[in-house]
C-alpha positions in Angstrom: 22.8 -28.9 99.2 20.8 -31.4 97.1 20.7 -35.1 97.3 23.6 -37.2 96.2 23.8 -38.1 92.5 24.2 -41.8 92.3 24.7 -43.9 89.2 25.2 -47.7 88.9 26.0 -50.0 86.1 27.0 -53.7 85.9 30.0 -54.1 83.7 30.9 -57.5 82.3 34.4 -57.8 83.8 35.9 -58.5 87.2 36.3 -55.7 89.7 40.1 -55.6 89.4 39.8 -55.4 85.6 37.2 -52.6 85.7 39.2 -50.7 88.4 42.5 -51.0 86.3 40.8 -49.9 83.1 39.1 -46.9 84.8 42.4 -45.7 86.4 44.5 -46.3 83.2 45.3 -43.2 81.0 43.2 -44.6 78.2 40.3 -45.5 80.5 40.3 -42.0 82.0 40.2 -40.4 78.6 37.4 -42.8 77.5 35.4 -41.9 80.6 35.3 -38.3 79.7 35.1 -38.9 75.9 32.2 -38.1 73.6 31.4 -39.0 70.0 30.7 -35.6 68.9 33.2 -34.2 66.2 35.7 -31.8 67.7 35.1 -33.0 71.4 38.4 -32.5 73.3 39.8 -34.5 76.2 43.1 -34.0 77.8 43.9 -36.0 80.9 46.8 -36.1 83.3 46.8 -38.4 86.4 49.1 -39.0 89.3 47.4 -42.2 90.8 48.4 -42.0 94.5 46.9 -40.6 97.7 47.2 -36.8 97.4 47.8 -37.0 93.7 45.7 -35.3 91.1 43.7 -36.4 88.1 43.2 -33.4 85.9 40.8 -33.5 82.9 40.1 -30.8 80.4 37.1 -31.6 78.2 34.5 -30.0 76.1 33.1 -29.1 72.6 36.3 -27.2 71.4 39.8 -26.1 72.5 38.2 -22.7 73.3 35.4 -24.2 75.4 36.7 -26.6 78.0 35.5 -27.6 81.4 38.3 -28.8 83.9 37.9 -31.4 86.6 40.7 -31.6 89.0 40.2 -34.6 91.2 42.5 -35.2 94.2 42.8 -38.8 95.3 41.7 -39.1 98.9 41.3 -42.9 99.0 42.6 -45.6 96.6 41.5 -49.0 97.8 42.3 -51.3 94.8 40.0 -52.8 93.4 37.1 -51.7 95.6 37.0 -47.9 96.0 38.3 -44.5 94.9 37.3 -41.3 96.8 38.1 -37.9 95.1 37.8 -34.3 96.1 36.7 -32.6 92.9 36.9 -29.0 91.8 35.1 -28.3 88.5 35.9 -25.2 86.5 33.0 -24.3 84.4 32.9 -22.7 80.9 31.9 -19.3 82.5 35.1 -19.6 84.8 33.1 -20.3 88.0 34.2 -23.2 90.2 32.3 -25.9 91.9 33.6 -28.2 94.7 32.2 -31.6 95.5 33.1 -35.2 96.3 33.2 -38.0 93.8 33.3 -41.7 94.9 33.6 -44.8 92.7 32.8 -48.2 94.1 33.6 -51.5 92.4 31.8 -54.6 93.7 31.5 -58.2 92.2 27.9 -58.7 91.0 26.1 -60.9 88.4 29.3 -62.3 87.0 30.8 -58.8 86.5 31.2 -55.6 88.5 28.6 -53.3 89.9 30.4 -49.9 89.4 28.8 -47.0 91.3 29.5 -43.4 91.0 28.4 -41.0 93.8 28.7 -37.3 93.7 28.1 -35.4 97.0 27.8 -31.7 97.5 26.4 -30.5 94.2 24.6 -27.3 95.5 21.6 -27.2 93.1 19.1 -29.6 91.5 20.0 -28.1 88.1 23.7 -28.9 88.5 22.8 -32.4 89.7 20.6 -32.9 86.6 23.4 -31.6 84.3 25.9 -34.0 85.8 23.3 -36.8 85.5 22.9 -36.3 81.8 26.6 -37.0 81.1 27.2 -39.9 83.4 25.5 -42.7 81.2 27.8 -41.6 78.3 30.8 -41.9 80.6 30.0 -45.4 81.6 29.2 -46.4 78.0 32.6 -45.1 76.9 34.4 -47.0 79.7 32.6 -50.2 78.7 33.6 -49.6 75.0 37.2 -49.2 76.2 37.1 -52.5 78.1 35.8 -54.3 75.1 38.7 -52.9 73.0 
């Protein structure tokens, strides 16, 4: 296993506002969105302990990743813990843990994402490339 992938950003809104936006249907689509023409995002979420949030996303309808997150902890507005199964474009699967933390900071919210259990440095780097875009898109969603 490699080190955890951790990403933090201060978002200019209160923790409950950021948490609620992130867990809303539009917020979840925004988080996986992309500005590339043709980018596809389909999201379905059952926001409860044991419920699943399934996201299909990628460059075309024929090339989609799938993340299936099972909610292990929902502590509004502080924390979400997910067991994640990622199905990759080549059909292989990857299992890891994803945690989101929401903490009041600097007049807004310090939102932290931690992914644990990524098995290689290359996979960790691949995930790290997409995370800043996800946070950008969530912030855009919050601004309307």
